[in-house]
C-alpha positions, 0 to 999 in steps of 0.5 A: 135575146137568145141562147148561145151554144158552144162545144169546145175541146180543152187540152192541158198543155202543161202544169206547174204545181209549184207555181200553181199554173196550168196552160190549157188549149181550148179549141172551139169546135161548134157555135150556134145561137137559138132558143130551140136548140138550147131548149133541146139541150137543156131538156135532154142534158140538164145544161144550166146557164154559163156552167161548162159540162163535159160531154160523153160523146157516144151518148150525146151523139145518140141523143142528138141523132135521135132528135135529128131523126124525130125532129120532136121540135115542130113549131107552127109556122106563123107570124114569128116562125118561118120555114127558114127558122125551122130549117135553121134548127135542122141545120144546127142539129146536122152541124152538131152531129158532125162535131160529135161524130168527130169526138166519138171517132177520137175516142174510138181511135184512142186519140183523145186530145182533151175533154169535150165540153159544152156550155150555154149562155142566156 
């Protein structure tokens, strides 16, 4: 059992109020699994189970980079925790920084193609 983390961008393609229809394009930008990353997100961003939340790209990137630099999550190696497991957490943060950097770049260029959101499932 673990946590699934998804970052996606949603863009409204069309909306027909008369029919009550909205076409939304969803691009999955990042997916990861793991308790350690999920707990970092829950603790820092108050994410809840199966509740999409809009990302504020600049602030989110700042906090994820801060965690990446500090690596506050320092599990003890032992029976259930291997170096590969620790390295996986670092790799997940690195990949998340890359996706969030893309989101921030879109905002800075004024080329926002939709809302960036993330969601956890456990």
